[in-house]
C-alpha positions in Angstrom: 13.8 -18.5 -22.2 12.9 -16.2 -25.2 9.3 -18.0 -25.2 9.0 -17.2 -21.4 9.5 -13.4 -22.2 7.5 -13.4 -25.0 4.4 -15.0 -23.1 5.0 -13.0 -20.1 5.2 -9.9 -22.2 2.2 -10.6 -24.2 0.1 -11.4 -21.0 1.5 -8.4 -19.3 0.4 -6.2 -22.4 -3.3 -7.6 -22.2 -3.4 -6.7 -18.7 -2.1 -3.2 -19.4 -4.6 -2.6 -21.9 -7.3 -4.2 -19.3 -5.9 -1.4 -16.7 -5.8 1.3 -19.0 -9.3 0.8 -20.2 -10.6 0.7 -16.6 -8.4 3.5 -15.3 -9.9 5.7 -18.1 -13.4 5.2 -17.3 -12.6 5.5 -13.8 -11.2 8.9 -14.6 -14.1 9.9 -16.6 -16.5 9.1 -14.1 -14.7 11.1 -11.7 -14.6 14.1 -13.5 -18.1 13.8 -14.6 -18.8 13.5 -10.8 -16.5 16.5 -9.9 -18.7 18.7 -11.9 -21.7 18.1 -9.9 -22.3 20.4 -7.0 -22.9 18.1 -3.9 -24.8 19.0 -1.0 -22.7 16.6 1.0 -19.2 16.7 -0.7 -17.5 14.4 2.2 -20.4 11.8 1.5 -20.0 11.9 -2.5 -16.1 11.7 -1.9 -16.8 8.5 0.0 -19.0 7.1 -2.6 -16.6 8.0 -5.4 -13.7 6.2 -3.6 -15.7 3.2 -2.7 -16.8 2.8 -6.4 -13.2 3.5 -7.7 -11.5 0.8 -5.4 -14.4 -1.7 -6.1 -13.9 -1.3 -9.8 -10.1 -1.4 -9.8 -10.3 -4.6 -7.5 -12.8 -6.3 -10.4 -10.1 -5.2 -12.9 -7.3 -7.1 -11.0 -9.3 -9.8 -10.8 -9.7 -9.9 -14.5 -5.8 -9.2 -14.7 -5.3 -12.7 -12.4 -8.1 -14.1 -14.7 -5.6 -13.5 -18.0 -2.6 -14.8 -16.2 -4.3 -18.2 -15.2 -5.4 -18.5 -18.8 -1.7 -18.0 -19.8 -0.6 -20.6 -17.5 -2.9 -23.3 -18.8 -2.0 -22.2 -22.5 1.5 -23.0 -21.9 1.2 -25.7 -19.2 3.2 -23.4 -16.6 2.3 -25.3 -13.3 1.8 -29.0 -12.5 -1.1 -30.7 -13.9 -3.2 -30.8 -10.5 -2.6 -27.0 -10.1 -5.8 -24.6 -9.5 -4.5 -22.5 -12.2 -6.7 -19.4 -10.7 -5.0 -20.1 -7.1 -1.7 -20.3 -8.7 -2.3 -16.9 -10.3 -3.4 -15.0 -7.5 -0.3 -16.0 -5.4 1.9 -15.0 -8.1 0.1 -11.9 -9.0 0.0 -10.5 -5.4 3.7 -11.8 -4.9 2.7 -13.8 -1.8 4.6 -16.8 -3.1 3.5 -19.6 -0.6 5.8 -22.0 -2.3 3.0 -24.7 -2.4 2.7 -24.5 -6.0 6.2 -23.8 -8.3 5.9 -23.6 -12.1 7.4 -26.4 -14.4 10.9 -25.4 -15.0 10.6 -24.6 -18.6 7.9 -21.7 -17.6 9.8 -20.8 -14.3 10.1 -17.1 -15.1 6.3 -16.4 -15.7 5.6 -16.5 -11.9 8.0 -13.6 -11.0 7.0 -11.6 -14.2 3.3 -12.0 -13.1 4.2 -10.6 -9.6 6.5 -7.8 -11.3 3.7 -6.7 -13.6 1.6 -6.2 -10.2 4.5 -4.2 -8.7 5.1 -2.0 -11.6 1.2 -1.2 -11.4 1.2 -0.3 -7.7 4.2 2.0 -8.5 2.4 3.8 -11.6 -0.5 4.3 -9.6 0.7 5.3 -6.1 4.3 6.1 -6.7 3.8 9.7 -7.3 2.1 9.7 -4.1 5.0 8.7 -1.7 
């Protein structure tokens, strides 16, 4: 069980670093954009929001790839499993149930979903 926590923790830290780097870039770009006077501020705001969400979606895709690599390193899923699909299902906490982790790595799936839920609470929690 300790190996599962260590592997899940290490993978989460890698993803937190990815997310922190991307969020820092997004905040800096937003701050730079805010300084500019726009003749159409609503259009500028829409453009900034679309760009921000697009960049964050790309960051989340990278985080899913990191999880799929972690699953592959430790053989966390059955041998015929598509690891990227498995990672996306766990990351989004959908849990279809069509693929389950091997017993010795069964905590990695919930840890994947927990990281994503923690990320959502961190980003959006102060607004709700």
